[in-house]
C-alpha positions as CSV (number, residue, x, y, z in Angstrom):
1,M,1.0,76.9,-85.6
2,E,-0.4,73.4,-86.8
3,T,-3.6,72.3,-85.9
4,P,-4.9,69.1,-84.1
5,Q,-6.4,67.8,-87.3
6,Y,-3.1,68.4,-89.1
7,C,-0.7,66.8,-86.2
8,S,-3.3,63.6,-86.7
9,R,-2.8,63.4,-90.6
10,L,1.1,63.3,-90.0
11,K,0.5,60.2,-87.4
12,R,-1.4,58.4,-90.0
13,R,1.4,58.7,-92.2
14,G,3.8,57.4,-90.0
15,L,6.2,60.4,-89.8
16,P,9.0,60.0,-86.8
17,L,7.7,62.5,-84.3
18,N,10.7,64.8,-83.7
19,K,10.0,65.3,-88.4
20,R,6.4,66.0,-87.5
21,F,6.1,69.3,-85.8
22,S,7.7,72.5,-87.5
23,R,10.1,74.8,-86.2
24,L,8.7,78.0,-84.4
25,S,10.1,81.0,-84.3
26,F,11.1,82.6,-80.6
27,A,8.6,84.4,-78.9
28,A,9.4,88.5,-78.5
29,A,10.0,89.8,-75.0
30,V,6.8,90.4,-72.9
31,A,6.8,92.6,-70.1
32,L,4.9,90.8,-67.0
33,S,3.7,91.9,-64.0
34,L,5.0,89.1,-61.8
35,Y,8.3,87.9,-63.3
36,A,10.8,89.9,-65.5
37,L,11.1,88.2,-69.0
38,P,14.7,88.0,-69.8
39,A,15.5,90.2,-72.7
40,W,15.9,87.3,-75.6
41,G,12.6,86.3,-75.1
42,A,11.4,82.6,-74.4
43,D,11.9,79.1,-76.5
44,P,8.8,78.0,-78.3
45,L,7.4,75.0,-76.5
46,R,4.9,71.9,-77.6
47,I,2.8,70.5,-75.2
48,G,0.9,67.7,-76.1
49,Y,-2.8,66.6,-74.8
50,G,-4.1,62.7,-75.0
51,A,-8.2,63.0,-75.3
52,P,-11.0,66.2,-76.6
53,T,-12.1,65.6,-72.9
54,V,-13.3,68.6,-70.5
55,T,-10.6,67.8,-68.4
56,M,-8.0,68.8,-70.8
57,A,-9.7,72.5,-71.2
58,P,-7.2,74.7,-68.8
59,L,-4.6,74.3,-71.8
60,W,-7.2,74.8,-74.7
61,I,-8.3,78.2,-72.6
62,A,-4.9,78.7,-72.6
63,Q,-4.4,79.2,-76.0
64,E,-7.9,80.6,-76.9
65,G,-7.4,83.3,-74.5
66,K,-3.4,83.9,-75.4
67,L,-2.1,83.5,-72.1
68,F,1.0,82.2,-73.3
69,P,2.0,85.3,-75.1
70,R,1.2,87.3,-72.2
71,N,3.4,85.4,-70.4
72,G,6.7,85.4,-72.8
73,L,5.6,81.9,-74.6
74,E,5.0,80.6,-77.8
75,V,3.3,77.6,-77.8
76,E,2.6,74.6,-80.1
77,V,-0.5,72.6,-78.7
78,L,-0.7,69.2,-80.1
79,Y,-3.6,66.6,-79.9
80,L,-1.8,63.3,-79.6
81,E,-2.7,59.9,-78.5
82,S,-2.3,59.5,-74.8
83,A,0.4,56.8,-75.3
84,L,1.8,59.5,-77.5
85,V,1.7,61.9,-75.4
86,Q,3.8,59.9,-72.7
87,R,6.2,58.8,-75.0
88,A,6.7,62.1,-76.6
89,L,7.5,63.8,-73.3
90,I,10.2,60.9,-72.0
91,A,11.8,61.4,-76.0
92,G,11.7,65.0,-75.4
93,E,10.2,65.7,-78.6
94,I,7.5,67.8,-76.2
95,Q,8.0,69.7,-73.2
96,F,5.3,69.6,-71.3
97,G,2.3,67.0,-71.6
98,E,-1.7,66.9,-70.4
99,M,-2.0,63.5,-68.7
100,T,-3.3,61.6,-66.0
101,G,-2.0,60.6,-62.8
102,A,-2.5,56.9,-64.3
103,L,-0.4,57.9,-67.3
104,L,2.2,59.5,-65.3
105,S,2.7,56.6,-62.5
106,A,3.9,53.1,-64.4
107,P,6.7,55.1,-66.5
108,R,7.9,56.8,-63.3
109,L,8.0,53.7,-61.2
110,Q,9.8,52.1,-64.5
111,G,12.4,55.0,-63.8
112,A,11.2,57.7,-66.3
113,D,12.4,61.1,-65.6
114,V,8.7,62.5,-65.7
115,V,6.8,64.5,-62.8
116,M,3.6,66.4,-62.5
117,V,3.6,70.4,-61.9
118,L,-0.1,70.7,-61.6
119,G,-3.3,68.7,-60.9
120,F,-5.9,70.5,-62.5
121,V,-8.8,67.4,-61.2
122,D,-8.7,65.2,-58.5
123,R,-11.6,63.1,-58.7
124,L,-12.8,60.9,-61.2
125,L,-15.9,62.4,-63.0
126,F,-17.0,58.6,-65.2
127,R,-20.7,57.0,-64.9
128,L,-20.7,53.4,-65.2
129,V,-23.4,53.3,-68.5
130,T,-25.0,49.7,-69.1
131,R,-27.0,48.4,-71.9
132,P,-30.8,48.1,-71.0
133,E,-31.0,44.9,-70.1
134,I,-28.1,45.2,-67.5
135,K,-29.8,46.4,-64.2
136,S,-28.1,45.4,-61.6
137,A,-24.4,44.8,-60.9
138,T,-24.7,41.1,-60.8
139,D,-26.7,41.2,-64.3
140,L,-23.4,42.8,-65.3
141,K,-20.7,39.8,-64.7
142,G,-19.3,38.0,-67.5
143,K,-20.2,41.0,-69.5
144,R,-18.3,42.9,-72.3
145,I,-16.6,46.2,-70.8
146,G,-15.3,48.6,-73.1
147,T,-12.2,50.3,-71.7
148,S,-9.9,52.8,-73.9
149,R,-6.4,51.7,-73.3
150,Y,-5.2,49.0,-70.7
151,G,-3.5,51.7,-68.1
152,A,-5.1,54.8,-69.0
153,A,-7.4,56.7,-66.5
154,L,-10.4,55.0,-67.7
155,D,-8.9,51.7,-67.6
156,R,-7.8,52.2,-63.9
157,A,-11.3,53.4,-62.7
158,L,-12.7,50.4,-64.0
159,R,-10.9,48.1,-61.9
160,L,-11.4,50.4,-59.1
161,L,-15.0,50.5,-59.3
162,L,-15.6,47.1,-59.9
163,P,-14.8,45.5,-56.6
164,R,-16.6,48.3,-55.0
165,L,-19.6,46.5,-57.2
166,G,-18.9,43.0,-56.2
167,I,-17.3,41.9,-59.7
168,N,-13.8,40.7,-59.8
169,P,-12.4,42.5,-62.6
170,D,-9.7,39.4,-63.2
171,K,-12.6,36.7,-63.3
172,E,-15.9,38.5,-63.9
173,A,-15.6,40.8,-66.4
174,V,-14.3,40.7,-69.8
175,F,-12.4,44.1,-71.3
176,V,-12.9,45.0,-74.4
177,Q,-9.6,47.6,-75.6
178,I,-11.5,50.1,-77.9
179,G,-10.0,53.5,-77.8
180,S,-11.5,57.2,-77.1
181,E,-14.6,58.0,-75.5
182,A,-16.6,58.9,-78.5
183,T,-15.5,55.4,-80.1
184,L,-16.6,53.5,-76.6
185,F,-19.8,55.6,-76.9
186,T,-20.7,54.1,-80.1
187,A,-19.4,50.7,-79.5
188,L,-22.0,50.7,-76.5
189,L,-24.9,52.0,-78.8
190,G,-23.9,49.3,-81.7
191,K,-24.1,46.7,-78.9
192,V,-20.3,45.8,-79.3
193,V,-19.9,46.3,-75.7
194,D,-22.4,45.9,-72.8
195,A,-21.0,48.7,-70.5
196,T,-18.3,50.8,-70.3
197,L,-17.3,54.5,-68.8
198,L,-18.6,57.9,-70.1
199,Q,-17.6,61.0,-68.5
200,P,-20.3,64.0,-68.6
201,P,-22.0,65.5,-71.1
202,R,-21.5,61.9,-73.0
203,Y,-23.2,59.8,-70.7
204,K,-26.4,62.1,-70.9
205,K,-26.3,61.2,-74.8
206,A,-26.6,57.2,-73.6
207,V,-29.2,57.9,-71.3
208,E,-31.1,59.5,-73.4
209,A,-30.5,56.2,-76.1
210,G,-31.9,54.5,-73.4
211,M,-29.1,53.4,-71.7
212,N,-28.5,52.5,-67.9
213,V,-26.0,54.4,-65.2
214,L,-25.3,51.6,-62.6
215,A,-23.0,53.6,-60.5
216,N,-21.5,57.2,-60.3
217,L,-17.7,57.4,-59.3
218,E,-17.9,61.2,-59.0
219,E,-20.1,60.5,-56.1
220,M,-18.0,57.8,-54.8
221,N,-15.3,60.2,-53.8
222,I,-12.3,58.4,-54.4
223,P,-9.4,59.8,-54.4
224,F,-8.1,59.7,-57.7
225,Q,-5.2,62.2,-59.6
226,H,-7.2,62.9,-62.9
227,T,-5.2,65.2,-65.6
228,G,-2.7,67.4,-64.9
229,L,0.6,68.9,-66.4
230,V,3.3,66.7,-66.7
231,T,6.8,67.8,-67.6
232,T,10.8,66.3,-67.0
233,Q,12.7,67.3,-64.0
234,R,15.8,67.5,-66.1
235,F,13.5,70.0,-68.3
236,V,12.1,72.1,-65.4
237,G,16.2,72.1,-63.9
238,K,17.5,73.0,-67.4
239,N,14.6,75.7,-67.9
240,Q,13.0,77.2,-64.9
241,E,12.0,80.3,-65.7
242,I,10.5,78.9,-68.9
243,S,8.5,76.1,-66.3
244,R,7.5,79.0,-64.4
245,R,5.7,80.8,-66.9
246,V,4.2,77.8,-68.1
247,V,2.9,77.1,-64.6
248,K,1.5,81.2,-64.3
249,S,0.2,80.6,-67.8
250,L,-2.5,77.3,-67.0
251,V,-3.2,79.0,-63.3
252,D,-4.2,82.5,-65.7
253,A,-6.1,79.7,-67.7
254,I,-8.5,78.4,-64.7
255,H,-9.0,81.9,-63.5
256,L,-10.0,83.2,-67.1
257,M,-12.3,79.8,-67.2
258,R,-14.1,81.1,-64.5
259,T,-14.6,84.9,-65.4
260,N,-14.7,84.6,-69.1
261,P,-17.5,81.9,-70.0
262,E,-17.5,83.0,-73.7
263,I,-13.8,82.4,-74.5
264,A,-14.1,79.5,-72.4
265,K,-16.5,77.5,-73.7
266,K,-15.1,78.8,-77.6
267,A,-12.1,76.6,-76.2
268,I,-14.3,73.9,-75.2
269,N,-16.2,73.7,-77.9
270,R,-13.4,74.0,-80.7
271,H,-11.8,71.3,-79.4
272,M,-15.0,68.7,-78.4
273,R,-17.0,69.6,-81.2
274,L,-20.5,70.2,-78.9
275,N,-22.6,72.1,-80.8
276,D,-25.2,72.0,-79.1
277,E,-25.8,75.2,-76.3
278,R,-27.0,73.0,-73.5
279,E,-24.5,70.1,-73.5
280,L,-21.7,73.0,-74.1
281,E,-23.2,74.8,-71.0
282,E,-23.1,71.5,-68.8
283,T,-19.6,71.2,-69.8
284,Y,-18.7,74.5,-68.9
285,Q,-20.2,74.2,-65.5
286,L,-18.6,70.8,-65.0
287,L,-14.9,72.5,-65.7
288,K,-16.2,75.3,-63.4
289,R,-16.9,72.6,-60.7
290,V,-14.4,70.7,-60.5
291,A,-11.2,72.3,-61.7
292,L,-9.2,73.6,-58.7
293,I,-8.4,76.6,-58.3
294,K,-4.9,76.1,-56.9
295,P,-3.6,73.3,-58.8
296,Y,-1.8,71.1,-56.4
297,P,-2.0,67.3,-57.8
298,T,-3.3,65.5,-55.1
299,L,-1.1,62.7,-53.2
300,D,-4.1,60.5,-52.1
301,G,-5.0,60.5,-55.4
302,I,-1.3,59.0,-56.6
303,K,-1.6,56.8,-53.7
304,T,-4.7,55.1,-55.2
305,I,-3.2,54.7,-58.4
306,L,0.0,53.4,-56.5
307,N,-1.8,50.9,-54.7
308,D,-4.0,49.7,-57.9
309,L,-0.6,49.0,-59.5
310,A,1.3,47.4,-57.1
311,D,0.5,43.8,-58.0
312,Q,1.6,44.6,-61.6
313,I,4.3,46.6,-60.4
314,P,6.1,45.6,-57.0
315,A,8.0,48.9,-56.6
316,A,4.5,50.6,-56.4
317,R,4.0,49.3,-52.9
318,T,6.8,51.3,-51.3
319,A,6.5,54.4,-53.7
320,D,6.5,57.6,-52.0
321,P,3.7,59.7,-54.1
322,K,5.8,62.6,-53.3
323,A,7.9,61.4,-55.8
324,F,5.6,61.9,-58.5
325,V,4.7,65.7,-58.7
326,D,6.9,68.7,-58.0
327,T,4.7,71.6,-57.1
328,R,7.9,74.1,-56.3
329,L,6.6,76.5,-58.9
330,L,3.2,76.3,-57.9
331,E,3.8,76.7,-54.6
332,E,6.4,80.2,-55.4
333,L,3.5,81.4,-57.2
334,D,0.6,80.5,-54.1
335,K,3.2,81.9,-51.7
336,S,3.4,85.1,-53.6
337,G,-0.1,86.0,-53.3
338,Y,-0.4,86.0,-56.9
339,I,-3.3,83.3,-57.0
340,D,-5.1,85.0,-54.2
341,R,-5.1,88.6,-55.7
342,L,-6.7,87.0,-58.9
343,Y,-10.2,86.0,-57.3
344,R,-10.3,89.2,-55.0
C-alpha cells in the first residue's frame, strides 16, 4: 500500500494519475456477520482524501482499525489534493473520495456523475482568525483574506460568513488563494494575509501566537454539508455489494472512533502529525462531538451550498438537493437495525 507521502512524490513528478497507483491483489474471502461475501472476494479499491483535517478521520480510522479487510475489502487510501480527488473520481481512477459538499456540487451541476453516499459532518467548524490589529468586522474591510482554493469548503464558508458580518465579499474583501490550512496558518502569522479561517485545533495555536478570533462558524449553526464519502452512480450501479461493504466499513469506523480512543487517536496523529497530547485529545473530542453516528448527508446543508452557487451556475437555483445524494445503502444498513445494535 502506498503511503500519502509516496503519492505526493508521484504527483510532483507529474506522472499521469492512472500510472501512479500500483495494482493491488484481490482480497481474500472474509465471512461477515451482516452480508455474505462472494466466494471470489472483492476487487481492490482506491479511496482518496484531500486534506489532513479532522473531518477526514473516519477513513483513516477504518484503515487503522483494519475494518476494510474485516468487511472483505482491500483498500488503498490515497492522500491527494482536494481538486485531484474530485478529478480522479470523475475519471474513474479512484472509486470513492472524501470531499465536502462544496466540491461535490459544482461538478454535479455541470453534469458529472458524482453523488454523496455518506455525510460525516453536517456543520462548519471554522473560526475566522485575524491579525491582532483587526478587532472588528469594520477593521476587516478591504483587508487580505486567505482562502484555500476557490470553490472549496473553506472558500464557500468565507463567502457565507462575510455578509453576516456586514462585509460584501465581492467588493470589500481581497481574497488571496494560498492552499492548505497549514499554509494559511503560516501566512497569517507571517503577515501575508490579515485574516483566514482555521479549524480546531489549529486556530488555538493562532490565538496562542496573539491572533484574534472574530467569528465562530460552529456556533452560528449554518447548515452545511461538510466532509462526506462520494462516489459515482455508475460505480454503485455496477458494484452494489462492494459499495455496501464500503458504507458498512465507514459506519463501523465511526463506532470504533467512539469506543476505542486509542486507535482513533493513532489514526488522527498518523495523518495530522499533531504530536502534542493535549492537542491530540482536543482533536479527538472534536471529532467525537461532530461525527454523525448515522451519517446521512444533510439536504439543508447541500441547499446552502446550492444557494451560494446560484450566481455562478444558474442551474443551482432550481436544483433538487436530493439529486446530490444516494443514501440507499445507508438506509438499508440503518433499517436492518445494525447501527442501533452497535451502540447497545
